[in-house]
N, C-alpha and C positions, 0 to 999 in steps of 0.2 A: 558561758564565754565562748565555750565553743559554738554557740547557737549564732552568737554576734559576730563571730568571723566566718563563719557560712553566709551568713544573709551579707555581709562587706561582698566575699568573694560572687556571690549571686548577681550582686549591684554592679559590680565593674565587670563582669561577662556581659551583663545586659546592655551597661552603656557602650561598652565595646561594639558589641554586636549592632547598637544602634549608631553609632558612627561609624561603622564599616558599611551600614545599611544605607546611609547618608550618603558618604563617601562614593557608594556604587551608584546610585540613584543618579547623584550630580554628574559622575564619569558618562554613564548611560545618555543622560542630555545633553552634555556637549558632544558624546559621539552623535547622537541623534542630529544636532544643530548641524552639524559639521557635515554630516550626509547629506542633511535637507540641502545645505550651500551649495553643496559640490552637484547635487542633482538640479537645484537650478543654474548652474554654469552650465550644465550639459546641455541643459534644455535649451538656453541662449546661444551657446559656441559650441560648435561640433569639435570632438579632441580627436585629432589625428595621432595615428602609428607611426612609427620608423618605417616601415615598409609603405605606407602611403605618403612618406616625405622621398623616398627613393623612386616611386612612381610619377611624383609631381616634378622630381628634378629631370627623370628621363623624358618628360613629356615637354618640358620647357627646352631642354636641349635638343630635341627634334624639331620644335617649333624656331628655335636660333637658328639651327642648319638648314631650313626650309628658307626663313627669311634671307642668307645669305647665298643662297642659289642665286646664279646669274643665267640670264637666258642669253643666246648668241647665236647668230645666224649660223647658215651652213658654212660660206667663208670663213667667218671665226674659228667654226668647228673644225674646218681642215687646216688653216691655217696652225691651230693649237698643235695638233697631231700631225703635222707635215713631217719632222724627221720620220715617225713610227710607219708611216704611209710609205715613205722613200724608202725606208729600209725593206719592207716586204717587195716593193718594186724590184730592189737591188737582190732579193734573193731567187728572182724570176717571175713573180706573182704577176697576172696580167689584170686589168681594170676589172673586168666581168667575172674574176675569182675574187675579187675583195669585194665586188657588189653582191655578189650569191653568198658570201660568206656573212655578210652584213644582213642581207636578208634572213638567212637561215637563224640567225641571233636577234630577230624581230626588231634589228633597226633599218630605219628606211629612211626616206629623205636625201639621200646621197645620192647625184646622178652619175652617170657614166660622163657626161662633159665636163663636169666640174673635178673629176680626179684626173681626166686627160687634162685639162688645164694645168693641173699641179704637176703635172710630169713634163709640160712643155718647160714650165717655169724652172724646172730643175735642169733641163738642159742649157 
């Protein structure tokens, strides 16, 4: 009788080990299938990170700003900043000083004639 009980326990252990082995093997198969499918996806499509997304947004924002930049003529530029220039002249700056300061700051293209004309319009 004792031998029969031992035999039954061994059979149950063997069955449970076989079941465990089958389950583990099927899980491995499903994981391998999942890995293969994700690898296939990776080969077909690049996966981007959060950092890539931030860089992409930054690039698009810079491009948007560049597209919104407007070109203007010298007269439009002077008209737009007329009040600031007039304030400088009110503080005692001369046309030559303003031109020299602009040149020192690598801003060229404004002539003394256009500044003098601006001063005439003031008076």
